[in-house]
BAVEXMI-181723 format. One record per residue: x, y, z of N, C-alpha, C in turn. Coordinates in steps of 0.02 Angstrom, whole numbers, padded with zeros to 5 digits, always signed. Example, Ala and Ser with C-alpha at 12.3 -4.5 7.8 and 13.67 -1.06 7.14 Angstrom:
+00660-00284+00390+00615-00225+00390+00660-00165+00390;+00642-00112+00354+00684-00053+00357+00645+00002+00394;
% end
This chain:
+00748-00188-00652+00808-00200-00611+00812-00268-00573;+00866-00302-00582+00882-00371-00547+00883-00372-00471;+00831-00392-00440+00829-00386-00365+00881-00435-00335;+00925-00404-00289+00970-00443-00247+00935-00463-00180;+00945-00529-00170+00903-00556-00115+00933-00534-00046;+00996-00508-00047+01035-00478+00013+01000-00416+00035;+00981-00379-00027+00953-00296-00012+00875-00311+00009;+00846-00363-00034+00775-00381-00009+00760-00398+00070;+00821-00442+00096+00821-00456+00165+00834-00393+00210;+00886-00362+00187+00911-00300+00222+00852-00253+00240;+00808-00227+00181+00758-00183+00179+00702-00200+00227;+00685-00266+00223+00630-00302+00256+00645-00307+00329;+00699-00340+00347+00719-00356+00413+00724-00294+00457;+00766-00245+00436+00770-00185+00465+00707-00148+00474;+00663-00150+00429+00589-00130+00439+00554-00146+00493;+00557-00217+00501+00523-00251+00554+00559-00236+00615;+00620-00231+00614+00651-00205+00678+00637-00137+00710;+00634-00090+00659+00616-00023+00677+00551-00029+00686;+00504-00051+00661+00426-00047+00679+00416-00083+00739;+00459-00130+00755+00443-00170+00832+00463-00124+00882;+00512-00087+00873+00533-00040+00930+00493+00011+00928;+00473+00041+00875+00409+00097+00878+00350+00064+00917;+00343+00007+00901+00281-00020+00945+00283-00013+01012;+00350-00045+01039+00361-00041+01103+00367+00025+01138;+00394+00063+01108+00391+00142+01134+00332+00170+01140;+00283+00151+01074+00210+00188+01094+00178+00154+01143;+00194+00092+01154+00148+00056+01211+00163+00086+01278;+00237+00102+01286+00266+00122+01349+00248+00195+01360;+00235+00231+01302+00209+00308+01325+00140+00303+01350;+00092+00252+01305+00028+00252+01322+00023+00231+01395;+00061+00184+01416+00058+00162+01488+00077+00216+01538;+00123+00254+01526+00145+00318+01552+00092+00355+01568;+00049+00374+01522+00009+00424+01511-00059+00389+01542;-00054+00326+01571-00111+00290+01602-00167+00272+01547;-00150+00263+01487-00192+00246+01432-00195+00177+01431;-00136+00141+01451-00132+00061+01454-00104+00048+01519;-00119-00021+01531-00091-00045+01589-00007-00042+01591;+00025-00037+01642+00091-00045+01644+00117-00118+01642;+00175-00119+01597+00201-00199+01584+00275-00197+01627;+00284-00259+01640+00349-00276+01660+00414-00256+01617;+00452-00224+01651+00510-00205+01602+00562-00252+01583;+00574-00299+01628+00612-00354+01615+00588-00400+01565;+00521-00416+01574+00488-00470+01547+00461-00449+01470;+00449-00390+01465+00410-00365+01398+00453-00316+01360;+00474-00260+01393+00509-00208+01347+00573-00231+01335;+00622-00264+01384+00690-00288+01381+00684-00339+01325;+00645-00394+01334+00642-00446+01284+00625-00419+01218;+00576-00376+01211+00551-00350+01144+00608-00311+01114;+00640-00268+01149+00694-00240+01121+00755-00284+01090;+00771-00341+01134+00815-00384+01112+00794-00413+01037;+00715-00432+01034+00693-00457+00971+00703-00413+00920;+00683-00346+00935+00694-00289+00889+00772-00292+00857;+00819-00288+00915+00894-00292+00895+00907-00356+00849;+00886-00412+00854+00892-00464+00827+00878-00447+00739;+00827-00427+00737+00797-00409+00657+00851-00359+00633;+00863-00304+00671+00905-00252+00649+00978-00290+00623;+01011-00332+00671+01069-00358+00663+01071-00410+00599;+01010-00444+00596+01006-00491+00543+01001-00457+00480;+00968-00398+00480+00970-00355+00416+01033-00330+00395;+01079-00304+00451+01150-00291+00442+01187-00340+00406;+01183-00394+00444+01224-00462+00414+01201-00479+00335;+01141-00473+00322+01105-00485+00248+01142-00433+00204;+01165-00373+00229+01187-00328+00176+01267-00341+00156;+01299-00381+00198+01366-00389+00177+01369-00439+00119;+01313-00485+00107+01316-00526+00049+01314-00496-00016;+01290-00426-00016+01288-00388-00073+01358-00346-00084;+01404-00353-00054+01457-00314-00053+01512-00356-00098;+01549-00339-00143+01609-00369-00173+01679-00384-00128;+01682-00320-00090+01736-00329-00039+01701-00311+00028;+01677-00356+00069+01655-00330+00135+01695-00306+00186;+01757-00321+00181+01813-00297+00215+01817-00215+00203;+01797-00181+00153+01796-00122+00138+01722-00081+00153;+01688-00121+00198+01619-00083+00203+01624-00018+00243;+01672-00010+00288+01678+00051+00319+01689+00109+00281;+01708+00098+00217+01730+00161+00175+01663+00189+00145;+01612+00148+00165+01536+00173+00126+01515+00235+00165;+01541+00241+00226+01522+00311+00260+01558+00375+00233;+01595+00362+00186+01638+00424+00166+01609+00490+00133;+01552+00465+00091+01519+00505+00060+01449+00532+00097;+01449+00546+00161+01392+00563+00198+01364+00623+00168;+01400+00671+00145+01376+00730+00140+01326+00729+00068;+01343+00684+00026+01293+00675-00027+01255+00607-00045;+01277+00551-00012+01246+00483-00025+01194+00482+00030;+01143+00452+00020+01087+00424+00053+01110+00358+00082;+01148+00326+00042+01175+00254+00066+01222+00265+00129;+01265+00312+00112+01318+00329+00168+01276+00346+00240;+01222+00390+00226+01200+00410+00282+01158+00345+00318;+01131+00286+00284+01091+00245+00303+01153+00204+00354;+01211+00195+00315+01259+00162+00353+01282+00186+00422;+01275+00259+00422+01289+00293+00481+01229+00277+00535;+01172+00294+00512+01104+00305+00559+01094+00226+00584;+01100+00179+00550+01086+00100+00565+01115+00081+00630;+01185+00092+00635+01214+00081+00699+01200+00123+00760;+01184+00177+00735+01148+00216+00791+01084+00205+00822;+01036+00177+00772+00977+00143+00796+00979+00082+00833;+01038+00043+00814+01052-00019+00842+01077-00004+00912;+01124+00042+00928+01144+00056+00997+01098+00100+01040;+01046+00132+01006+00991+00165+01063+00942+00103+01074;+00924+00072+01037+00881+00022+01049+00901-00031+01105;+00978-00052+01097+01002-00090+01144+01007-00061+01205;+01021+00008+01222+01014+00056+01279+00952+00055+01310;+00903+00055+01264+00832+00059+01284+00813+00000+01311;+00827-00056+01287+00823-00128+01321+00861-00141+01380;+00921-00117+01378+00961-00123+01436+00934-00088+01488;+00918-00019+01492+00882+00015+01540+00820-00021+01568;+00782-00045+01532+00721-00086+01548+00745-00146+01583;+00798-00188+01567+00823-00247+01598+00844-00230+01660;+00886-00176+01670+00908-00154+01731+00851-00121+01784;+00795-00108+01755+00746-00079+01781+00764-00008+01815;+00805+00025+01767+00817+00101+01789+00760+00131+01758;+00704+00134+01795+00639+00174+01775+00622+00218+01825;+00662+00240+01871+00643+00292+01926+00633+00351+01888;+00576+00390+01892+00573+00450+01859+00622+00515+01872;+00635+00538+01824+00703+00593+01827+00668+00655+01851;+00619+00667+01816+00576+00734+01822+00503+00719+01804;+00449+00764+01826+00383+00758+01796+00359+00822+01760;+00325+00801+01702+00297+00858+01659+00227+00872+01680;+00214+00938+01696+00148+00951+01703+00119+00921+01764;+00163+00893+01816+00144+00856+01872+00106+00786+01865;+00116+00777+01796+00066+00715+01784+00110+00656+01740;+00161+00674+01709+00189+00636+01660+00267+00624+01687;+00270+00562+01719+00343+00555+01752+00387+00529+01700;+00453+00561+01684+00496+00553+01626+00554+00513+01664;+00577+00447+01631+00632+00416+01658+00681+00416+01603;+00751+00372+01616+00793+00374+01575+00770+00335+01506;+00722+00283+01512+00699+00241+01452+00662+00287+01413;+00623+00336+01432+00586+00373+01395+00622+00417+01356;+00673+00444+01378+00728+00489+01348+00750+00458+01290;+00794+00400+01315+00825+00356+01257+00775+00336+01204;+00722+00314+01234+00664+00293+01173+00650+00351+01136;+00650+00412+01159+00624+00462+01116+00684+00477+01070;+00749+00477+01084+00797+00475+01036+00800+00420+00977;+00790+00358+01005+00793+00308+00962+00740+00317+00908;+00681+00343+00928+00615+00367+00887+00643+00398+00836;+00675+00460+00850+00702+00498+00799+00749+00470+00754;+00791+00426+00779+00837+00386+00733+00804+00335+00692;+00757+00309+00715+00720+00264+00676+00686+00293+00610;+00656+00345+00623+00619+00369+00572+00669+00410+00523;+00729+00430+00538+00792+00450+00506+00816+00390+00464;+00814+00338+00492+00843+00285+00450+00787+00250+00399;+00723+00267+00412+00663+00244+00356+00677+00293+00306;+00685+00355+00315+00701+00414+00267+00761+00397+00223;+00825+00373+00260+00876+00363+00220+00885+00308+00183;+00844+00257+00197+00830+00191+00165+00787+00203+00102;+00737+00237+00117+00692+00255+00056+00719+00306+00000;+00757+00343+00026+00789+00409-00018+00853+00369-00073;+00870+00320-00044+00928+00286-00074+00893+00272-00139;+00835+00247-00150+00794+00242-00204+00760+00300-00237;+00727+00338-00201+00690+00391-00210+00727+00439-00247;+00798+00452-00229+00844+00500-00254+00866+00490-00328;+00850+00418-00360+00875+00401-00424+00833+00426-00475;+00854+00486-00497+00798+00518-00536+00778+00491-00608;+00837+00439-00637+00817+00417-00696+00781+00355-00694;+00757+00326-00637+00714+00265-00628+00648+00303-00594;+00593+00317-00645+00544+00363-00635+00490+00315-00584;+00503+00249-00584+00457+00207-00532+00475+00225-00465;+00538+00241-00445+00566+00253-00383+00575+00336-00362;+00581+00377-00411+00579+00446-00396+00521+00488-00388;+00492+00472-00322+00442+00498-00292+00433+00485-00216;+00391+00537-00179+00390+00535-00115+00355+00474-00085;+00309+00444-00128+00282+00376-00115+00325+00317-00092;+00399+00316-00121+00442+00277-00103+00458+00272-00034;+00478+00325+00001+00489+00335+00058+00431+00320+00108;+00379+00356+00084+00313+00332+00131+00306+00261+00129;+00304+00222+00084+00298+00160+00075+00340+00118+00127;+00402+00133+00117+00450+00103+00149+00439+00103+00232;+00408+00169+00256+00399+00185+00315+00338+00156+00340;+00289+00162+00313+00216+00124+00330+00231+00045+00324;+00260+00010+00289+00267-00053+00281+00309-00084+00334;+00371-00051+00353+00403-00065+00412+00364-00053+00468;+00322-00009+00477+00299+00004+00533+00236-00043+00545;+00202-00065+00492+00146-00110+00496+00179-00178+00514;+00227-00200+00487+00260-00258+00497+00281-00267+00571;+00311-00206+00597+00325-00202+00656+00281-00216+00718;+00233-00174+00712+00169-00181+00754+00133-00245+00740;+00132-00273+00684+00099-00340+00683+00152-00390+00723;+00219-00389+00721+00257-00428+00771+00248-00418+00847;+00235-00349+00853+00214-00339+00922+00149-00368+00950;+00108-00369+00902+00037-00409+00923+00052-00489+00941;+00095-00507+00895+00110-00579+00908+00161-00586+00966;+00202-00551+00980+00244-00543+01036+00197-00549+01113;+00156-00497+01098+00103-00490+01155+00068-00553+01169;+00040-00584+01116+00007-00644+01135+00049-00705+01149;+00118-00704+01130+00165-00747+01156+00176-00745+01229;+00189-00684+01245+00210-00664+01315+00150-00673+01366;+00099-00669+01343+00038-00666+01384+00016-00594+01408;+00039-00544+01375+00027-00472+01387-00026-00459+01354;-00079-00420+01395-00149-00401+01350-00145-00351+01318;-00091-00347+01266-00097-00290+01226-00104-00312+01152;-00127-00367+01131-00145-00397+01069-00191-00348+01034;-00234-00325+01070-00283-00281+01033-00257-00220+01022;-00214-00186+01058-00186-00135+01054-00132-00126+00988;-00090-00166+00993-00046-00172+00946-00077-00203+00875;-00131-00237+00886-00164-00267+00820-00202-00213+00786;-00232-00167+00829-00272-00116+00797-00232-00058+00757;-00173-00053+00790-00121-00006+00761-00096-00037+00697;-00080-00101+00697-00045-00143+00637-00096-00144+00594;-00162-00156+00588-00217-00143+00544-00221-00071+00518;-00213-00024+00561-00216+00048+00535-00158+00054+00488;-00103+00043+00515-00047+00049+00462-00051+00018+00404;-00069-00051+00405-00075-00093+00350-00127-00063+00292;-00185-00044+00325-00227-00015+00271-00202+00048+00243;-00167+00087+00283-00149+00153+00265-00086+00134+00206;-00048+00086+00221+00008+00069+00164-00031+00032+00100;-00088+00004+00114-00126-00025+00057-00142+00031+00011;-00169+00090+00032-00181+00142-00011-00119+00176-00042;-00070+00190-00006-00013+00220-00026+00030+00181-00080;+00035+00107-00066+00062+00074-00109+00020+00056-00173;-00034+00054-00170-00088+00058-00222-00077+00117-00263;-00064+00172-00237-00062+00232-00274+00002+00235-00309;+00062+00201-00281+00121+00191-00321+00114+00151-00378;+00080+00095-00367+00065+00048-00420+00034+00075-00486;-00021+00126-00461-00061+00157-00511-00024+00209-00545;+00020+00255-00512+00067+00296-00535+00114+00266-00594;+00148+00214-00572+00198+00173-00610+00168+00145-00671;+00102+00131-00670+00075+00097-00725+00069+00143-00776;+00047+00201-00762+00038+00266-00803+00102+00298-00833;+00161+00279-00797+00226+00317-00826+00243+00298-00897;+00267+00342-00925+00290+00325-01002+00357+00352-00995;+00409+00304-01031+00477+00312-01029+00495+00389-01060;+00546+00420-01024+00563+00485-01055+00607+00475-01116;+00644+00422-01113+00689+00410-01185+00662+00355-01227;+00692+00363-01280+00682+00320-01334+00733+00297-01366;+00732+00248-01410+00786+00231-01450+00820+00288-01491;+00772+00327-01520+00794+00385-01553+00840+00438-01515;+00808+00459-01451+00843+00484-01411+00908+00462-01390;+00911+00398-01379+00970+00359-01344+01028+00373-01400;+01020+00356-01458+01069+00359-01501+01074+00409-01551;+01033+00464-01539+01036+00526-01575+01014+00522-01648;+00973+00469-01666+00946+00460-01730+00865+00487-01734;+00862+00527-01771+00779+00541-01772+00733+00511-01818;+00757+00457-01849+00733+00411-01896+00664+00390-01862;+00600+00383-01889+00539+00361-01854+00549+00284-01847;+00571+00250-01879+00573+00179-01872+00646+00149-01869;+00658+00123-01800+00723+00101-01785+00711+00027-01764;+00744-00021-01786+00742-00096-01767+00809-00123-01746;+00808-00139-01675+00874-00169-01656+00879-00248-01667;+00932-00274-01708+00937-00333-01719+00991-00366-01682;+01024-00330-01639+01080-00368-01605+01094-00320-01542;+01128-00351-01483+01134-00317-01423+01206-00293-01428;+01249-00316-01485+01321-00295-01486+01370-00338-01457;+01341-00390-01425+01400-00443-01407+01364-00508-01423;+01404-00564-01406+01377-00638-01427+01343-00668-01365;+01361-00645-01305+01329-00686-01243+01301-00630-01205;+01288-00643-01140+01267-00597-01089+01327-00558-01052;+01303-00506-01023+01349-00454-00993+01324-00427-00916;+01366-00393-00898+01351-00373-00835+01277-00332-00836;+01270-00291-00885+01220-00246-00903+01153-00279-00911;+01155-00343-00948+01103-00383-00961+01087-00431-00898;+01127-00440-00848+01120-00470-00789+01098-00431-00734;+01113-00363-00720+01104-00331-00669+01050-00287-00675;+01027-00274-00735+00981-00216-00745+00913-00232-00780;+00907-00292-00772+00842-00326-00788+00827-00396-00770;+00764-00402-00743+00753-00461-00702+00746-00527-00736;+00724-00527-00799+00729-00597-00843+00658-00627-00819;+00614-00609-00786+00555-00649-00763+00502-00637-00806;+00467-00703-00830+00412-00687-00872+00346-00647-00849;+00324-00626-00892+00266-00575-00876+00211-00611-00822;+00198-00671-00842+00141-00693-00807+00179-00704-00721;+00242-00711-00712+00277-00728-00648+00266-00648-00608;+00286-00609-00650+00273-00529-00621+00207-00515-00597;+00149-00548-00645+00076-00527-00622+00055-00562-00566;+00093-00626-00550+00070-00674-00494+00106-00644-00431;+00165-00618-00439+00194-00582-00388+00160-00531-00356;+00134-00483-00405+00094-00426-00376+00034-00457-00348;-00001-00497-00373-00069-00526-00337-00046-00557-00268;+00002-00597-00265+00022-00623-00206+00047-00570-00146;+00082-00525-00162+00089-00475-00120+00042-00433-00093;+00000-00416-00141-00060-00377-00129-00109-00418-00070;-00109-00476-00089-00156-00515-00039-00123-00542+00027;-00047-00549+00020-00015-00566+00094-00006-00510+00133;+00015-00454+00107+00026-00394+00148-00020-00366+00180;-00087-00357+00141-00135-00316+00169-00196-00366+00197;-00236-00389+00149-00303-00413+00178-00285-00482+00229;-00242-00527+00207-00229-00586+00247-00208-00579+00324;-00151-00540+00333-00148-00517+00400-00198-00492+00445;-00234-00444+00417-00287-00395+00446-00351-00448+00466;-00358-00505+00413-00407-00553+00427-00393-00593+00481;-00322-00611+00493-00298-00651+00534-00299-00630+00608;-00290-00564+00611-00287-00534+00668-00360-00518+00694;-00400-00513+00643-00467-00506+00678-00498-00570+00695;-00479-00629+00665-00503-00688+00691-00459-00701+00765;-00405-00680+00767-00369-00687+00839-00401-00647+00886;-00427-00589+00870-00459-00544+00921-00526-00585+00948;-00566-00617+00890-00631-00658+00906-00622-00719+00938;-00563-00746+00924-00561-00819+00960-00504-00825+01015;-00469-00763+01031-00418-00764+01080-00374-00805+01067;-00346-00811+01013-00290-00856+00975-00230-00828+01004;-00187-00864+01022-00103-00846+01030-00074-00854+00969;-00091-00899+00932-00066-00921+00862-00070-00876+00808;-00145-00858+00787-00153-00819+00729-00120-00764+00735;-00099-00714+00781-00059-00662+00778+00012-00680+00741;+00036-00734+00765+00102-00744+00733+00093-00761+00660;+00050-00800+00640+00031-00823+00573+00027-00754+00528;-00010-00709+00564-00032-00643+00529+00044-00607+00518;+00088-00609+00562+00152-00581+00553+00191-00620+00497;+00192-00680+00505+00229-00721+00454+00193-00710+00382;+00132-00717+00377+00104-00700+00310+00116-00633+00287;+00125-00589+00326+00137-00514+00307+00207-00518+00281;+00250-00543+00323+00324-00540+00306+00347-00568+00245;+00320-00639+00230+00326-00666+00162+00295-00620+00110;+00242-00588+00117+00217-00543+00069+00256-00484+00062;+00289-00459+00109+00342-00399+00108+00400-00426+00054;+00432-00481+00079+00482-00505+00027+00459-00497-00040;+00408-00530-00054+00383-00533-00133+00370-00458-00151;+00347-00409-00108+00340-00335-00124+00404-00308-00138;+00448-00324-00095+00510-00291-00112+00545-00315-00184;+00541-00381-00192+00559-00409-00253+00523-00367-00307;+00455-00367-00305+00421-00328-00353+00447-00249-00367;+00463-00222-00305+00481-00160-00305+00543-00151-00345;+00588-00200-00346+00640-00197-00393+00640-00200-00462;+00592-00256-00477+00590-00269-00549+00536-00223-00578;+00495-00193-00546+00458-00138-00566+00498-00079-00607;+00545-00066-00585+00584-00005-00602+00617-00024-00673;+00611+00009-00716+00640-00005-00783+00696+00047-00797;+00754+00016-00796+00812+00060-00806+00823+00079-00886;+00846+00140-00897+00842+00167-00963+00902+00128-01012;+00949+00102-00980+00986+00058-01031+00968-00005-01064;+00908-00022-01043+00880-00083-01069+00840-00061-01132;+00836+00010-01153+00825+00023-01227+00869-00005-01260;+00935-00003-01252+00996-00023-01292+00988-00109-01294;+00977-00127-01237+00990-00203-01232+00913-00244-01228;+00862-00210-01256+00804-00237-01255+00789-00308-01290;+00830-00308-01350+00822-00370-01380+00856-00437-01342;+00886-00433-01302+00919-00485-01259+00878-00492-01193;+00852-00421-01159+00813-00421-01110+00741-00449-01109;
% end
């Protein structure tokens, strides 16, 4: 498939925003349970929520560059009963609204407990809104992943690993950014967020590796014989049926040389997984405020390459016909 930059930016940017919010809420739950020190609402949670919202909005803006008629974007919600894309378009603004409310409540310091669970766990409005935002965030991960996993004729995408990888990679990048944000604001949670970032990154390494291995072993279900209904054992295509390129040859094949594809695979495997983990380890040992940010930047660049590779990895069946030009 031909990767569109707008879709690559959309999926990676909103993944970072979702993961960052989950990191913030996880830290708050730990602090409420007295497993972490309490943080300032205005200086940490409110500012962190604003940063997560920036990534979510940036991803939404990027998506408009993929539309032929952006003014008709609102119509994309019409098929919510059957389309995962429509569901994503509905859930994304919900996530943005809930993250905004979560940050606003912290900014206004509306953190007075409304009730107490088991006489030990005080629950305020931010915890309730945060819980709803968490559910919406995971729903958005599922919707985004299922847009691709639901396409049955693209074997490389049609499996549960697609949704799992979208969720784990988004969560890992968000927790990685949370570690950098903690270092930048002087909050002593770099170790906490960094540990979770490494755990998610290592887990994603195994699931993404599993998808690479699975896709390498796939064999196309269609052949030239089945495509045109001819049973002859030897069929040789000598032309694509047109003198020049077409929509089919532009949008359903990436046209990248094999060595570029191999280099992209190596690059994202290094940048997404070992490099940020090693940088975080070095940051913990050196008490550095810069290395966590470098770890996030390295991983995000790797995610851009990974998402590009995700698209070119999918082999569209129509290329059986256009293989001579592709």
